[in-house]
PDB file of N, CA, C and O in Angstrom:
ATOM      1  N   MET A   1      48.080  99.364  88.421  1.00  0.00           N
ATOM      2  CA  MET A   1      47.803  98.762  87.125  1.00  0.00           C
ATOM      3  C   MET A   1      46.344  98.948  86.728  1.00  0.00           C
ATOM      4  O   MET A   1      45.820  98.220  85.885  1.00  0.00           O
ATOM      5  N   PHE A   2      45.703  99.924  87.341  1.00  0.00           N
ATOM      6  CA  PHE A   2      44.363 100.292  86.928  1.00  0.00           C
ATOM      7  C   PHE A   2      44.437 100.764  85.482  1.00  0.00           C
ATOM      8  O   PHE A   2      45.378 101.492  85.168  1.00  0.00           O
ATOM      9  N   PRO A   3      43.568 100.431  84.612  1.00  0.00           N
ATOM     10  CA  PRO A   3      42.232  99.866  84.797  1.00  0.00           C
ATOM     11  C   PRO A   3      42.167  98.336  84.717  1.00  0.00           C
ATOM     12  O   PRO A   3      41.115  97.764  85.001  1.00  0.00           O
ATOM     13  N   LEU A   4      43.246  97.663  84.343  1.00  0.00           N
ATOM     14  CA  LEU A   4      43.206  96.204  84.211  1.00  0.00           C
ATOM     15  C   LEU A   4      43.048  95.512  85.563  1.00  0.00           C
ATOM     16  O   LEU A   4      42.303  94.538  85.681  1.00  0.00           O
ATOM     17  N   PHE A   5      43.747  96.013  86.579  1.00  0.00           N
ATOM     18  CA  PHE A   5      43.665  95.466  87.931  1.00  0.00           C
ATOM     19  C   PHE A   5      43.352  96.602  88.887  1.00  0.00           C
ATOM     20  O   PHE A   5      43.756  97.743  88.666  1.00  0.00           O
ATOM     21  N   ALA A   6      42.621  96.278  89.959  1.00  0.00           N
ATOM     22  CA  ALA A   6      42.261  97.296  90.945  1.00  0.00           C
ATOM     23  C   ALA A   6      42.403  96.711  92.344  1.00  0.00           C
ATOM     24  O   ALA A   6      42.610  95.509  92.516  1.00  0.00           O
ATOM     25  N   SER A   7      42.289  97.575  93.327  1.00  0.00           N
ATOM     26  CA  SER A   7      42.330  97.147  94.715  1.00  0.00           C
ATOM     27  C   SER A   7      41.238  96.106  94.952  1.00  0.00           C
ATOM     28  O   SER A   7      40.098  96.289  94.527  1.00  0.00           O
ATOM     29  N   GLY A   8      41.583  95.037  95.618  1.00  0.00           N
ATOM     30  CA  GLY A   8      40.619  93.975  95.872  1.00  0.00           C
ATOM     31  C   GLY A   8      40.734  92.810  94.912  1.00  0.00           C
ATOM     32  O   GLY A   8      40.021  91.818  95.068  1.00  0.00           O
ATOM     33  N   HIS A   9      41.610  92.899  93.922  1.00  0.00           N
ATOM     34  CA  HIS A   9      41.823  91.791  93.004  1.00  0.00           C
ATOM     35  C   HIS A   9      42.920  90.885  93.553  1.00  0.00           C
ATOM     36  O   HIS A   9      43.949  91.363  94.030  1.00  0.00           O
ATOM     37  N   LEU A  10      42.698  89.600  93.482  1.00  0.00           N
ATOM     38  CA  LEU A  10      43.698  88.606  93.823  1.00  0.00           C
ATOM     39  C   LEU A  10      44.323  88.157  92.511  1.00  0.00           C
ATOM     40  O   LEU A  10      43.609  87.771  91.586  1.00  0.00           O
ATOM     41  N   VAL A  11      45.652  88.203  92.421  1.00  0.00           N
ATOM     42  CA  VAL A  11      46.305  87.766  91.189  1.00  0.00           C
ATOM     43  C   VAL A  11      47.015  86.445  91.432  1.00  0.00           C
ATOM     44  O   VAL A  11      47.592  86.217  92.495  1.00  0.00           O
ATOM     45  N   VAL A  12      46.964  85.587  90.436  1.00  0.00           N
ATOM     46  CA  VAL A  12      47.625  84.297  90.479  1.00  0.00           C
ATOM     47  C   VAL A  12      48.789  84.349  89.507  1.00  0.00           C
ATOM     48  O   VAL A  12      48.629  84.713  88.342  1.00  0.00           O
ATOM     49  N   THR A  13      49.972  83.978  90.004  1.00  0.00           N
ATOM     50  CA  THR A  13      51.177  84.055  89.191  1.00  0.00           C
ATOM     51  C   THR A  13      51.849  82.697  89.095  1.00  0.00           C
ATOM     52  O   THR A  13      51.546  81.774  89.851  1.00  0.00           O
ATOM     53  N   CYS A  14      52.765  82.599  88.150  1.00  0.00           N
ATOM     54  CA  CYS A  14      53.679  81.461  88.109  1.00  0.00           C
ATOM     55  C   CYS A  14      55.022  81.999  87.665  1.00  0.00           C
ATOM     56  O   CYS A  14      55.102  82.947  86.884  1.00  0.00           O
ATOM     57  N   TYR A  15      56.070  81.383  88.172  1.00  0.00           N
ATOM     58  CA  TYR A  15      57.389  81.839  87.752  1.00  0.00           C
ATOM     59  C   TYR A  15      57.597  81.337  86.343  1.00  0.00           C
ATOM     60  O   TYR A  15      57.581  80.132  86.089  1.00  0.00           O
ATOM     61  N   SER A  16      57.791  82.265  85.434  1.00  0.00           N
ATOM     62  CA  SER A  16      57.841  81.941  84.021  1.00  0.00           C
ATOM     63  C   SER A  16      58.844  82.858  83.336  1.00  0.00           C
ATOM     64  O   SER A  16      59.373  83.786  83.947  1.00  0.00           O
ATOM     65  N   HIS A  17      59.094  82.589  82.076  1.00  0.00           N
ATOM     66  CA  HIS A  17      59.996  83.402  81.271  1.00  0.00           C
ATOM     67  C   HIS A  17      59.435  84.824  81.155  1.00  0.00           C
ATOM     68  O   HIS A  17      58.301  85.019  80.717  1.00  0.00           O
ATOM     69  N   ALA A  18      60.235  85.803  81.547  1.00  0.00           N
ATOM     70  CA  ALA A  18      59.817  87.205  81.488  1.00  0.00           C
ATOM     71  C   ALA A  18      59.869  87.691  80.040  1.00  0.00           C
ATOM     72  O   ALA A  18      60.908  87.599  79.386  1.00  0.00           O
ATOM     73  N   GLU A  19      58.744  88.207  79.544  1.00  0.00           N
ATOM     74  CA  GLU A  19      58.655  88.717  78.179  1.00  0.00           C
ATOM     75  C   GLU A  19      58.051  90.113  78.188  1.00  0.00           C
ATOM     76  O   GLU A  19      57.196  90.423  79.017  1.00  0.00           O
ATOM     77  N   VAL A  20      58.498  90.943  77.270  1.00  0.00           N
ATOM     78  CA  VAL A  20      57.957  92.292  77.129  1.00  0.00           C
ATOM     79  C   VAL A  20      56.449  92.203  76.934  1.00  0.00           C
ATOM     80  O   VAL A  20      55.956  91.389  76.154  1.00  0.00           O
ATOM     81  N   GLY A  21      55.724  93.059  77.659  1.00  0.00           N
ATOM     82  CA  GLY A  21      54.270  93.107  77.549  1.00  0.00           C
ATOM     83  C   GLY A  21      53.548  92.301  78.611  1.00  0.00           C
ATOM     84  O   GLY A  21      52.359  92.522  78.842  1.00  0.00           O
ATOM     85  N   LYS A  22      54.233  91.369  79.265  1.00  0.00           N
ATOM     86  CA  LYS A  22      53.605  90.562  80.314  1.00  0.00           C
ATOM     87  C   LYS A  22      53.438  91.390  81.581  1.00  0.00           C
ATOM     88  O   LYS A  22      54.241  92.282  81.855  1.00  0.00           O
ATOM     89  N   VAL A  23      52.392  91.095  82.356  1.00  0.00           N
ATOM     90  CA  VAL A  23      52.185  91.718  83.659  1.00  0.00           C
ATOM     91  C   VAL A  23      52.827  90.808  84.698  1.00  0.00           C
ATOM     92  O   VAL A  23      52.625  89.594  84.684  1.00  0.00           O
ATOM     93  N   VAL A  24      53.605  91.408  85.601  1.00  0.00           N
ATOM     94  CA  VAL A  24      54.353  90.630  86.586  1.00  0.00           C
ATOM     95  C   VAL A  24      54.164  91.196  87.987  1.00  0.00           C
ATOM     96  O   VAL A  24      53.773  92.349  88.167  1.00  0.00           O
ATOM     97  N   VAL A  25      54.453  90.355  88.971  1.00  0.00           N
ATOM     98  CA  VAL A  25      54.543  90.787  90.358  1.00  0.00           C
ATOM     99  C   VAL A  25      56.021  90.745  90.724  1.00  0.00           C
ATOM    100  O   VAL A  25      56.707  89.753  90.477  1.00  0.00           O
ATOM    101  N   MET A  26      56.502  91.833  91.315  1.00  0.00           N
ATOM    102  CA  MET A  26      57.885  91.889  91.781  1.00  0.00           C
ATOM    103  C   MET A  26      57.891  92.314  93.241  1.00  0.00           C
ATOM    104  O   MET A  26      57.008  93.048  93.687  1.00  0.00           O
ATOM    105  N   ASP A  27      58.885  91.851  93.980  1.00  0.00           N
ATOM    106  CA  ASP A  27      59.078  92.244  95.373  1.00  0.00           C
ATOM    107  C   ASP A  27      60.328  93.119  95.410  1.00  0.00           C
ATOM    108  O   ASP A  27      61.448  92.627  95.551  1.00  0.00           O
ATOM    109  N   LEU A  28      60.111  94.424  95.279  1.00  0.00           N
ATOM    110  CA  LEU A  28      61.226  95.364  95.202  1.00  0.00           C
ATOM    111  C   LEU A  28      61.626  95.827  96.604  1.00  0.00           C
ATOM    112  O   LEU A  28      60.760  96.077  97.441  1.00  0.00           O
ATOM    113  N   PRO A  29      62.940  95.944  96.868  1.00  0.00           N
ATOM    114  CA  PRO A  29      63.416  96.305  98.208  1.00  0.00           C
ATOM    115  C   PRO A  29      62.806  97.593  98.762  1.00  0.00           C
ATOM    116  O   PRO A  29      62.465  97.640  99.943  1.00  0.00           O
ATOM    117  N   ILE A  30      62.663  98.612  97.966  1.00  0.00           N
ATOM    118  CA  ILE A  30      62.156  99.898  98.451  1.00  0.00           C
ATOM    119  C   ILE A  30      60.632  99.961  98.414  1.00  0.00           C
ATOM    120  O   ILE A  30      60.022 100.578  99.287  1.00  0.00           O
ATOM    121  N   HIS A  31      60.011  99.339  97.424  1.00  0.00           N
ATOM    122  CA  HIS A  31      58.576  99.487  97.177  1.00  0.00           C
ATOM    123  C   HIS A  31      57.728  98.337  97.700  1.00  0.00           C
ATOM    124  O   HIS A  31      56.514  98.494  97.838  1.00  0.00           O
ATOM    125  N   GLY A  32      58.318  97.198  97.993  1.00  0.00           N
ATOM    126  CA  GLY A  32      57.544  96.019  98.366  1.00  0.00           C
ATOM    127  C   GLY A  32      56.974  95.358  97.117  1.00  0.00           C
ATOM    128  O   GLY A  32      57.578  95.416  96.046  1.00  0.00           O
ATOM    129  N   TYR A  33      55.812  94.730  97.259  1.00  0.00           N
ATOM    130  CA  TYR A  33      55.199  94.043  96.119  1.00  0.00           C
ATOM    131  C   TYR A  33      54.572  95.055  95.166  1.00  0.00           C
ATOM    132  O   TYR A  33      53.810  95.930  95.576  1.00  0.00           O
ATOM    133  N   VAL A  34      54.912  94.914  93.880  1.00  0.00           N
ATOM    134  CA  VAL A  34      54.327  95.780  92.857  1.00  0.00           C
ATOM    135  C   VAL A  34      53.816  94.913  91.713  1.00  0.00           C
ATOM    136  O   VAL A  34      54.344  93.836  91.437  1.00  0.00           O
ATOM    137  N   LEU A  35      52.785  95.411  91.062  1.00  0.00           N
ATOM    138  CA  LEU A  35      52.179  94.768  89.907  1.00  0.00           C
ATOM    139  C   LEU A  35      52.382  95.709  88.733  1.00  0.00           C
ATOM    140  O   LEU A  35      51.780  96.782  88.689  1.00  0.00           O
ATOM    141  N   LYS A  36      53.221  95.324  87.783  1.00  0.00           N
ATOM    142  CA  LYS A  36      53.583  96.206  86.667  1.00  0.00           C
ATOM    143  C   LYS A  36      53.718  95.410  85.382  1.00  0.00           C
ATOM    144  O   LYS A  36      53.781  94.180  85.400  1.00  0.00           O
ATOM    145  N   ARG A  37      53.762  96.133  84.261  1.00  0.00           N
ATOM    146  CA  ARG A  37      53.945  95.518  82.950  1.00  0.00           C
ATOM    147  C   ARG A  37      55.414  95.650  82.544  1.00  0.00           C
ATOM    148  O   ARG A  37      56.039  96.688  82.766  1.00  0.00           O
ATOM    149  N   LEU A  38      55.961  94.576  81.942  1.00  0.00           N
ATOM    150  CA  LEU A  38      57.352  94.607  81.503  1.00  0.00           C
ATOM    151  C   LEU A  38      57.486  95.433  80.228  1.00  0.00           C
ATOM    152  O   LEU A  38      56.830  95.159  79.223  1.00  0.00           O
ATOM    153  N   GLN A  39      58.351  96.453  80.286  1.00  0.00           N
ATOM    154  CA  GLN A  39      58.617  97.283  79.112  1.00  0.00           C
ATOM    155  C   GLN A  39      59.848  96.802  78.353  1.00  0.00           C
ATOM    156  O   GLN A  39      59.867  96.797  77.122  1.00  0.00           O
ATOM    157  N   ARG A  40      60.880  96.396  79.101  1.00  0.00           N
ATOM    158  CA  ARG A  40      62.117  95.896  78.491  1.00  0.00           C
ATOM    159  C   ARG A  40      62.637  94.746  79.342  1.00  0.00           C
ATOM    160  O   ARG A  40      62.469  94.726  80.562  1.00  0.00           O
ATOM    161  N   VAL A  41      63.269  93.793  78.674  1.00  0.00           N
ATOM    162  CA  VAL A  41      63.813  92.628  79.369  1.00  0.00           C
ATOM    163  C   VAL A  41      65.228  92.377  78.869  1.00  0.00           C
ATOM    164  O   VAL A  41      65.462  92.261  77.666  1.00  0.00           O
ATOM    165  N   GLU A  42      66.158  92.296  79.796  1.00  0.00           N
ATOM    166  CA  GLU A  42      67.545  91.940  79.498  1.00  0.00           C
ATOM    167  C   GLU A  42      67.871  90.654  80.251  1.00  0.00           C
ATOM    168  O   GLU A  42      66.997  90.079  80.899  1.00  0.00           O
ATOM    169  N   LYS A  43      69.097  90.205  80.174  1.00  0.00           N
ATOM    170  CA  LYS A  43      69.489  88.937  80.784  1.00  0.00           C
ATOM    171  C   LYS A  43      69.243  88.904  82.297  1.00  0.00           C
ATOM    172  O   LYS A  43      68.700  87.926  82.813  1.00  0.00           O
ATOM    173  N   HIS A  44      69.637  89.960  83.007  1.00  0.00           N
ATOM    174  CA  HIS A  44      69.530  89.962  84.463  1.00  0.00           C
ATOM    175  C   HIS A  44      68.629  91.068  85.005  1.00  0.00           C
ATOM    176  O   HIS A  44      68.456  91.183  86.218  1.00  0.00           O
ATOM    177  N   GLU A  45      68.055  91.882  84.120  1.00  0.00           N
ATOM    178  CA  GLU A  45      67.260  93.019  84.566  1.00  0.00           C
ATOM    179  C   GLU A  45      66.015  93.189  83.720  1.00  0.00           C
ATOM    180  O   GLU A  45      65.937  92.709  82.589  1.00  0.00           O
ATOM    181  N   VAL A  46      65.044  93.884  84.293  1.00  0.00           N
ATOM    182  CA  VAL A  46      63.821  94.241  83.577  1.00  0.00           C
ATOM    183  C   VAL A  46      63.499  95.700  83.851  1.00  0.00           C
ATOM    184  O   VAL A  46      63.895  96.251  84.878  1.00  0.00           O
ATOM    185  N   MET A  47      62.778  96.321  82.924  1.00  0.00           N
ATOM    186  CA  MET A  47      62.285  97.677  83.122  1.00  0.00           C
ATOM    187  C   MET A  47      60.759  97.590  83.171  1.00  0.00           C
ATOM    188  O   MET A  47      60.124  97.001  82.296  1.00  0.00           O
ATOM    189  N   LEU A  48      60.193  98.188  84.209  1.00  0.00           N
ATOM    190  CA  LEU A  48      58.758  98.120  84.441  1.00  0.00           C
ATOM    191  C   LEU A  48      58.041  99.346  83.905  1.00  0.00           C
ATOM    192  O   LEU A  48      58.623 100.425  83.795  1.00  0.00           O
ATOM    193  N   GLY A  49      56.781  99.168  83.576  1.00  0.00           N
ATOM    194  CA  GLY A  49      55.918 100.261  83.158  1.00  0.00           C
ATOM    195  C   GLY A  49      54.538 100.084  83.771  1.00  0.00           C
ATOM    196  O   GLY A  49      54.228  99.028  84.322  1.00  0.00           O
ATOM    197  N   SER A  50      53.720 101.106  83.673  1.00  0.00           N
ATOM    198  CA  SER A  50      52.374 101.072  84.232  1.00  0.00           C
ATOM    199  C   SER A  50      51.345 101.292  83.135  1.00  0.00           C
ATOM    200  O   SER A  50      51.598 102.026  82.180  1.00  0.00           O
ATOM    201  N   ASP A  51      50.199 100.664  83.269  1.00  0.00           N
ATOM    202  CA  ASP A  51      49.105 100.886  82.324  1.00  0.00           C
ATOM    203  C   ASP A  51      48.385 102.194  82.607  1.00  0.00           C
ATOM    204  O   ASP A  51      47.775 102.775  81.710  1.00  0.00           O
ATOM    205  N   ASN A  52      48.451 102.659  83.844  1.00  0.00           N
ATOM    206  CA  ASN A  52      47.781 103.895  84.233  1.00  0.00           C
ATOM    207  C   ASN A  52      48.716 105.073  83.971  1.00  0.00           C
ATOM    208  O   ASN A  52      49.641 105.319  84.744  1.00  0.00           O
ATOM    209  N   LYS A  53      48.478 105.792  82.893  1.00  0.00           N
ATOM    210  CA  LYS A  53      49.345 106.899  82.491  1.00  0.00           C
ATOM    211  C   LYS A  53      49.084 108.173  83.295  1.00  0.00           C
ATOM    212  O   LYS A  53      49.824 109.148  83.161  1.00  0.00           O
ATOM    213  N   GLU A  54      48.041 108.178  84.128  1.00  0.00           N
ATOM    214  CA  GLU A  54      47.705 109.364  84.919  1.00  0.00           C
ATOM    215  C   GLU A  54      48.519 109.467  86.200  1.00  0.00           C
ATOM    216  O   GLU A  54      48.618 110.544  86.790  1.00  0.00           O
ATOM    217  N   ILE A  55      49.105 108.352  86.634  1.00  0.00           N
ATOM    218  CA  ILE A  55      49.879 108.335  87.871  1.00  0.00           C
ATOM    219  C   ILE A  55      51.273 107.809  87.572  1.00  0.00           C
ATOM    220  O   ILE A  55      51.419 106.758  86.947  1.00  0.00           O
ATOM    221  N   SER A  56      52.302 108.532  88.014  1.00  0.00           N
ATOM    222  CA  SER A  56      53.664 108.056  87.796  1.00  0.00           C
ATOM    223  C   SER A  56      54.092 107.185  88.969  1.00  0.00           C
ATOM    224  O   SER A  56      53.593 107.337  90.084  1.00  0.00           O
ATOM    225  N   SER A  57      55.012 106.280  88.708  1.00  0.00           N
ATOM    226  CA  SER A  57      55.520 105.388  89.734  1.00  0.00           C
ATOM    227  C   SER A  57      57.040 105.444  89.717  1.00  0.00           C
ATOM    228  O   SER A  57      57.655 105.380  88.653  1.00  0.00           O
ATOM    229  N   SER A  58      57.642 105.563  90.888  1.00  0.00           N
ATOM    230  CA  SER A  58      59.095 105.691  90.970  1.00  0.00           C
ATOM    231  C   SER A  58      59.821 104.379  90.664  1.00  0.00           C
ATOM    232  O   SER A  58      61.043 104.381  90.512  1.00  0.00           O
ATOM    233  N   CYS A  59      59.098 103.265  90.571  1.00  0.00           N
ATOM    234  CA  CYS A  59      59.759 102.002  90.230  1.00  0.00           C
ATOM    235  C   CYS A  59      59.716 101.736  88.720  1.00  0.00           C
ATOM    236  O   CYS A  59      60.294 100.755  88.251  1.00  0.00           O
ATOM    237  N   CYS A  60      59.044 102.590  87.968  1.00  0.00           N
ATOM    238  CA  CYS A  60      58.933 102.420  86.517  1.00  0.00           C
ATOM    239  C   CYS A  60      60.016 103.227  85.794  1.00  0.00           C
ATOM    240  O   CYS A  60      60.464 104.274  86.260  1.00  0.00           O
ATOM    241  N   GLY A  61      60.414 102.697  84.643  1.00  0.00           N
ATOM    242  CA  GLY A  61      61.372 103.419  83.808  1.00  0.00           C
ATOM    243  C   GLY A  61      62.821 103.294  84.252  1.00  0.00           C
ATOM    244  O   GLY A  61      63.698 103.953  83.694  1.00  0.00           O
ATOM    245  N   ILE A  62      63.082 102.456  85.249  1.00  0.00           N
ATOM    246  CA  ILE A  62      64.458 102.197  85.679  1.00  0.00           C
ATOM    247  C   ILE A  62      64.671 100.685  85.717  1.00  0.00           C
ATOM    248  O   ILE A  62      63.718  99.921  85.863  1.00  0.00           O
ATOM    249  N   TRP A  63      65.911 100.266  85.588  1.00  0.00           N
ATOM    250  CA  TRP A  63      66.209  98.841  85.570  1.00  0.00           C
ATOM    251  C   TRP A  63      66.062  98.241  86.958  1.00  0.00           C
ATOM    252  O   TRP A  63      66.513  98.814  87.949  1.00  0.00           O
ATOM    253  N   GLN A  64      65.416  97.066  87.013  1.00  0.00           N
ATOM    254  CA  GLN A  64      65.219  96.308  88.251  1.00  0.00           C
ATOM    255  C   GLN A  64      65.813  94.913  88.049  1.00  0.00           C
ATOM    256  O   GLN A  64      65.723  94.347  86.959  1.00  0.00           O
ATOM    257  N   SER A  65      66.414  94.369  89.092  1.00  0.00           N
ATOM    258  CA  SER A  65      67.010  93.038  89.018  1.00  0.00           C
ATOM    259  C   SER A  65      65.930  91.973  88.873  1.00  0.00           C
ATOM    260  O   SER A  65      64.889  92.046  89.525  1.00  0.00           O
ATOM    261  N   LYS A  66      66.177  90.990  88.020  1.00  0.00           N
ATOM    262  CA  LYS A  66      65.248  89.871  87.839  1.00  0.00           C
ATOM    263  C   LYS A  66      65.126  89.021  89.098  1.00  0.00           C
ATOM    264  O   LYS A  66      64.167  88.263  89.244  1.00  0.00           O
ATOM    265  N   LYS A  67      66.090  89.143  90.007  1.00  0.00           N
ATOM    266  CA  LYS A  67      66.015  88.324  91.225  1.00  0.00           C
ATOM    267  C   LYS A  67      64.814  88.707  92.093  1.00  0.00           C
ATOM    268  O   LYS A  67      64.444  87.960  92.999  1.00  0.00           O
ATOM    269  N   HIS A  68      64.204  89.863  91.823  1.00  0.00           N
ATOM    270  CA  HIS A  68      63.032  90.313  92.571  1.00  0.00           C
ATOM    271  C   HIS A  68      61.712  89.892  91.921  1.00  0.00           C
ATOM    272  O   HIS A  68      60.636  90.180  92.446  1.00  0.00           O
ATOM    273  N   LEU A  69      61.802  89.213  90.782  1.00  0.00           N
ATOM    274  CA  LEU A  69      60.605  88.776  90.058  1.00  0.00           C
ATOM    275  C   LEU A  69      59.926  87.627  90.796  1.00  0.00           C
ATOM    276  O   LEU A  69      60.539  86.583  91.022  1.00  0.00           O
ATOM    277  N   ILE A  70      58.680  87.814  91.166  1.00  0.00           N
ATOM    278  CA  ILE A  70      57.889  86.769  91.815  1.00  0.00           C
ATOM    279  C   ILE A  70      57.268  85.866  90.755  1.00  0.00           C
ATOM    280  O   ILE A  70      57.349  84.642  90.857  1.00  0.00           O
ATOM    281  N   GLY A  71      56.649  86.462  89.742  1.00  0.00           N
ATOM    282  CA  GLY A  71      56.043  85.663  88.692  1.00  0.00           C
ATOM    283  C   GLY A  71      55.231  86.476  87.713  1.00  0.00           C
ATOM    284  O   GLY A  71      54.947  87.653  87.936  1.00  0.00           O
ATOM    285  N   VAL A  72      54.864  85.832  86.631  1.00  0.00           N
ATOM    286  CA  VAL A  72      54.024  86.416  85.589  1.00  0.00           C
ATOM    287  C   VAL A  72      52.564  86.167  85.988  1.00  0.00           C
ATOM    288  O   VAL A  72      52.213  85.068  86.419  1.00  0.00           O
ATOM    289  N   VAL A  73      51.720  87.190  85.841  1.00  0.00           N
ATOM    290  CA  VAL A  73      50.308  87.062  86.211  1.00  0.00           C
ATOM    291  C   VAL A  73      49.582  86.179  85.202  1.00  0.00           C
ATOM    292  O   VAL A  73      49.613  86.429  83.997  1.00  0.00           O
ATOM    293  N   LEU A  74      48.930  85.144  85.719  1.00  0.00           N
ATOM    294  CA  LEU A  74      48.133  84.244  84.871  1.00  0.00           C
ATOM    295  C   LEU A  74      46.700  84.743  84.747  1.00  0.00           C
ATOM    296  O   LEU A  74      46.144  84.789  83.650  1.00  0.00           O
ATOM    297  N   PHE A  75      46.098  85.121  85.891  1.00  0.00           N
ATOM    298  CA  PHE A  75      44.738  85.653  85.895  1.00  0.00           C
ATOM    299  C   PHE A  75      44.494  86.342  87.223  1.00  0.00           C
ATOM    300  O   PHE A  75      45.301  86.242  88.147  1.00  0.00           O
ATOM    301  N   SER A  76      43.370  87.044  87.310  1.00  0.00           N
ATOM    302  CA  SER A  76      43.006  87.706  88.558  1.00  0.00           C
ATOM    303  C   SER A  76      41.566  87.363  88.926  1.00  0.00           C
ATOM    304  O   SER A  76      40.758  86.985  88.077  1.00  0.00           O
ATOM    305  N   ILE A  77      41.271  87.507  90.216  1.00  0.00           N
ATOM    306  CA  ILE A  77      39.930  87.278  90.736  1.00  0.00           C
ATOM    307  C   ILE A  77      39.531  88.528  91.504  1.00  0.00           C
ATOM    308  O   ILE A  77      40.277  88.992  92.366  1.00  0.00           O
ATOM    309  N   ASN A  78      38.373  89.072  91.203  1.00  0.00           N
ATOM    310  CA  ASN A  78      37.881  90.251  91.899  1.00  0.00           C
ATOM    311  C   ASN A  78      37.213  89.805  93.195  1.00  0.00           C
ATOM    312  O   ASN A  78      36.103  89.274  93.171  1.00  0.00           O
ATOM    313  N   LEU A  79      37.887  90.020  94.332  1.00  0.00           N
ATOM    314  CA  LEU A  79      37.374  89.574  95.621  1.00  0.00           C
ATOM    315  C   LEU A  79      36.250  90.456  96.151  1.00  0.00           C
ATOM    316  O   LEU A  79      35.580  90.083  97.114  1.00  0.00           O
ATOM    317  N   LYS A  80      36.033  91.617  95.543  1.00  0.00           N
ATOM    318  CA  LYS A  80      34.967  92.504  96.011  1.00  0.00           C
ATOM    319  C   LYS A  80      33.597  92.103  95.474  1.00  0.00           C
ATOM    320  O   LYS A  80      32.573  92.541  95.999  1.00  0.00           O
ATOM    321  N   ARG A  81      33.573  91.281  94.440  1.00  0.00           N
ATOM    322  CA  ARG A  81      32.294  90.811  93.906  1.00  0.00           C
ATOM    323  C   ARG A  81      31.816  89.628  94.727  1.00  0.00           C
ATOM    324  O   ARG A  81      32.620  88.820  95.193  1.00  0.00           O
ATOM    325  N   LYS A  82      30.527  89.530  94.902  1.00  0.00           N
ATOM    326  CA  LYS A  82      29.966  88.401  95.623  1.00  0.00           C
ATOM    327  C   LYS A  82      30.052  87.172  94.730  1.00  0.00           C
ATOM    328  O   LYS A  82      29.622  87.186  93.577  1.00  0.00           O
ATOM    329  N   ALA A  83      30.606  86.130  95.281  1.00  0.00           N
ATOM    330  CA  ALA A  83      30.727  84.881  94.524  1.00  0.00           C
ATOM    331  C   ALA A  83      30.178  83.747  95.368  1.00  0.00           C
ATOM    332  O   ALA A  83      30.284  83.768  96.595  1.00  0.00           O
ATOM    333  N   PHE A  84      29.602  82.771  94.720  1.00  0.00           N
ATOM    334  CA  PHE A  84      29.102  81.622  95.445  1.00  0.00           C
ATOM    335  C   PHE A  84      29.157  80.412  94.542  1.00  0.00           C
ATOM    336  O   PHE A  84      29.235  80.524  93.318  1.00  0.00           O
ATOM    337  N   ILE A  85      29.116  79.268  95.165  1.00  0.00           N
ATOM    338  CA  ILE A  85      29.067  78.011  94.432  1.00  0.00           C
ATOM    339  C   ILE A  85      27.664  77.449  94.595  1.00  0.00           C
ATOM    340  O   ILE A  85      27.181  77.287  95.716  1.00  0.00           O
ATOM    341  N   LYS A  86      27.022  77.157  93.498  1.00  0.00           N
ATOM    342  CA  LYS A  86      25.670  76.621  93.541  1.00  0.00           C
ATOM    343  C   LYS A  86      25.744  75.094  93.510  1.00  0.00           C
ATOM    344  O   LYS A  86      26.275  74.502  92.571  1.00  0.00           O
ATOM    345  N   PHE A  87      25.206  74.478  94.545  1.00  0.00           N
ATOM    346  CA  PHE A  87      25.169  73.034  94.629  1.00  0.00           C
ATOM    347  C   PHE A  87      23.795  72.531  94.197  1.00  0.00           C
ATOM    348  O   PHE A  87      22.806  73.255  94.320  1.00  0.00           O
ATOM    349  N   PRO A  88      23.722  71.312  93.698  1.00  0.00           N
ATOM    350  CA  PRO A  88      22.411  70.744  93.328  1.00  0.00           C
ATOM    351  C   PRO A  88      21.511  70.687  94.552  1.00  0.00           C
ATOM    352  O   PRO A  88      21.995  70.544  95.675  1.00  0.00           O
ATOM    353  N   SER A  89      20.209  70.797  94.342  1.00  0.00           N
ATOM    354  CA  SER A  89      19.267  70.797  95.476  1.00  0.00           C
ATOM    355  C   SER A  89      19.132  69.420  96.110  1.00  0.00           C
ATOM    356  O   SER A  89      18.776  69.326  97.284  1.00  0.00           O
ATOM    357  N   LYS A  90      19.407  68.349  95.368  1.00  0.00           N
ATOM    358  CA  LYS A  90      19.358  67.000  95.924  1.00  0.00           C
ATOM    359  C   LYS A  90      20.782  66.491  96.067  1.00  0.00           C
ATOM    360  O   LYS A  90      21.666  66.830  95.280  1.00  0.00           O
ATOM    361  N   ALA A  91      20.982  65.680  97.078  1.00  0.00           N
ATOM    362  CA  ALA A  91      22.305  65.090  97.304  1.00  0.00           C
ATOM    363  C   ALA A  91      22.671  64.205  96.116  1.00  0.00           C
ATOM    364  O   ALA A  91      21.804  63.580  95.505  1.00  0.00           O
ATOM    365  N   VAL A  92      23.954  64.159  95.799  1.00  0.00           N
ATOM    366  CA  VAL A  92      24.434  63.397  94.652  1.00  0.00           C
ATOM    367  C   VAL A  92      24.137  61.916  94.803  1.00  0.00           C
ATOM    368  O   VAL A  92      23.776  61.261  93.824  1.00  0.00           O
ATOM    369  N   ASN A  93      24.282  61.368  96.010  1.00  0.00           N
ATOM    370  CA  ASN A  93      24.065  59.931  96.201  1.00  0.00           C
ATOM    371  C   ASN A  93      22.590  59.568  96.445  1.00  0.00           C
ATOM    372  O   ASN A  93      22.278  58.409  96.722  1.00  0.00           O
ATOM    373  N   GLY A  94      21.704  60.533  96.345  1.00  0.00           N
ATOM    374  CA  GLY A  94      20.289  60.277  96.503  1.00  0.00           C
ATOM    375  C   GLY A  94      19.804  60.280  97.943  1.00  0.00           C
ATOM    376  O   GLY A  94      18.619  60.050  98.183  1.00  0.00           O
ATOM    377  N   ALA A  95      20.654  60.525  98.882  1.00  0.00           N
ATOM    378  CA  ALA A  95      20.261  60.498 100.293  1.00  0.00           C
ATOM    379  C   ALA A  95      19.496  61.737 100.686  1.00  0.00           C
ATOM    380  O   ALA A  95      19.091  61.873 101.841  1.00  0.00           O
TER     381      ALA A  95
END
């Protein structure tokens, strides 16, 4: 799903109504976990697509069962960037 998501990103999902255009995580029997965009949605199946048009994926463009849907991506966190929490220099209780 490059360029929107890359290796090292943690994605947070929730099981939600599948809609065309949403990015989802699916656990496909042959491919394992995949991160793809929904191209078509039917009652029991979805068709996946990729944002990266330079690389083809064998799980895209064919119908996949909705039972493999893990969830819709809410947001991602880039784990490769240095992150820290800044605490106040003095203790909150004055100690």
